[in-house]
N, C-alpha and C positions, 0 to 999 in steps of 0.2 A: 504494500500500500504506500502511496505517496503521503507526505506529511499533511496534506490537506484532506486525507482520508479517502481520496479517490483511488480506485484500483489501478495498478500499473499492469498493463496487459501486453506490452511489447518488449519486455526484458528477456534476456538470456541468462540462465542460471547454471553455473558449473559448480560441482562439489569437488573440493581439493583437500588433499592431506596437508597437514600443517607444514611439513618440510618441503612440499612441492611448491616452491615459491612461484614458479611460472604456471602452475596449474596445468601441467602438460601430461600427467599420467592418465592413461585411459584404462579403466577397468570397471567391472560391474559394481564394485564398492564405491567408486567415485565417478558417477555418471556426469556427462557434460551435455550442454545444449538443451536443458530443460526449459519449458515455456510455461508461463502462468495461464490460467483459464480466464474466462470473461470477467470473473470476480476478483482477479489478481491473486488467486491461490495456486500454490504448487505442491503437489504430492511427491514425497521422496522418502526413501528408507535409508537409514544410516546404520552401519554395522556397530554392534555394541562395542564401546571403547573408542569410537571414532573421535579423533582429535584433529580438527582442521577448520576449514572455513568455506563459506559460499562466496563465489564471485558473481556479482550481479551487474550486468551492463544493459543499457537501453537508451534510446534516443530521448526519453522524457526525463531521465534521472541522472544524478551524479553516479559515476562508477563507484561501486561499493564492495567492500569485503566484510563479511559477517562471520566473526570468529565465535566458536562455541564456548570458549573460556576454559572449560575443563573437559576431559574425555566424557563422552555421553554414555551413561550406564542405565538411563531410564528416559521416558518421554520428557522432552524439555517443557518447561512451564511457559516460555516465551513462544507464542503462537504466530506472531506477526512482527514484521520489521517496517518501521516508518521510513521509507526512502525519501531522499531530498532532491528536489529539482534544482538545476543550476542557479536560477534566480533566488531561490530560497537559501541556498548556501551563501550567496553574497549578502543576503539580508541577515543571516545568522552572524556572519563576520562583522557586519556594521553594528549590530546590537551589542556585540562583545568588544566594540572599539578596536576593530582590526580590519585590515585589508586582506583579501584573498591573494595568496601567492601560489600560482598554478604549478610552480616547480616543487611545491611541498604538498603534504597531505594532512588530513585532520582525523581525529579520533573522537567518537562518541562513546562514552563509557557508561555502563550500567552497574551500579553496586547492588549485589543481591546478598541476602542473609542465608542462614543455614537451611531455611525452608524454601529457598529459591524465590523469595519475595523481594521486591525493591527495598533497598536500604536507605533510610533517611538519616540525616546528621552525619554523613560520610564526607571526608575530605580526600581529594585525589592528588597524587604526585606522579611525576614521570621523570626518571633520570634521562630519558631520551629526548625530552623537550629542551630547547635552548632559548636564548634571549629573544629570538624572533617568534617563538611560540606563545600562545595565549591560552591560559586556563579560563574555563567558564563553567557555570552550573546552570542547568535548566530549572528556573524557579517559576512556578506556575506556567511551565512550558515556554518561557522566554529566556534566551541566552543572557546570562548576567555574570560579568566578570567580578573578581575581587577588586576592591574591598566590599562592594555592595553585596556580594554573596561569597560565603566561605565554606559552604557545605551543601550537600544535596537536600532536596525537600522530599516529600513522601513518594515521589516518582523515582528517585534514586539516580537521576541522570546528570552527567556533566561531560567534560571533554577538553580537548586541546586543539586549537586551531594552528595551522601552519607548522606542523612537526617536520623534522628532517626525514627524508626518504631513507628507508632501511628497516632493520630489526628494531623493535621498540618494546618497552616495558611500562606498564602502568600499575600503580599501587593504590590501595585504599586504606584509610585510617579513620578511626572514630574521632570526630572533630573535637569532642568535649575534653578528651584527655590524650589524644594522639596515639591511642592504642592501635597497633598494626592489625589489619583485618585480612588482607589478601593481595594477590597480584596476578596479572595475566600478561603473557607475551603475545605479540602480534606483529604484523608488518604494516609499514606505511608506504604507500605508493603516491606518486605525483598526481595531484588533482583528483584524489580518490578519498572517500570516507571509509574509515575502518570502524566497525561496530564491535565493541568488546565488552563482555561480561566479566566482572571481577567478583568472585565468590570467596568466602573465607578459606584460606589456605595456610598450611603449616609454614612457619618461618625458618 
């Protein structure tokens, strides 16, 4: 679905192993070239223990990588992904006091708790971000940078705009006392959005 809740029907979806950076491996476990139906839904099956990402491309949306966060051992609780149109991406950057750099990519992070529900009151960090990157939180679904926002609201979303291309890591902390919660690794591609779940993980 697009962020305006309209169905995306013209995208191509590829399933990729986490180490298959170019999403080139072809096998029944990682099918390629899937298409959404008229309602924007895609049916797929993932092998238990799958640890990877979906690559989504289409003329209506920003190129996107959707990372599972941790190996899948049961049905995921997230049933849909809100994809972003190019104009909306620019608007997000503007609201976060940033200009889009097409040579860089951005990450949308979702903090989840032990029950796989959105985590509120969570602060994000990324050692992969640099001085040209911009942290933000989605507060009432609006991108809000620090110091106006310093933690997630009930929806659990935040992210980093304009991250350097390459391997990346994002971490979550309980904002009230800086207690470590978890981390996830992912990839950043130029002019691409990476969607990343961060669940509680051992340190």
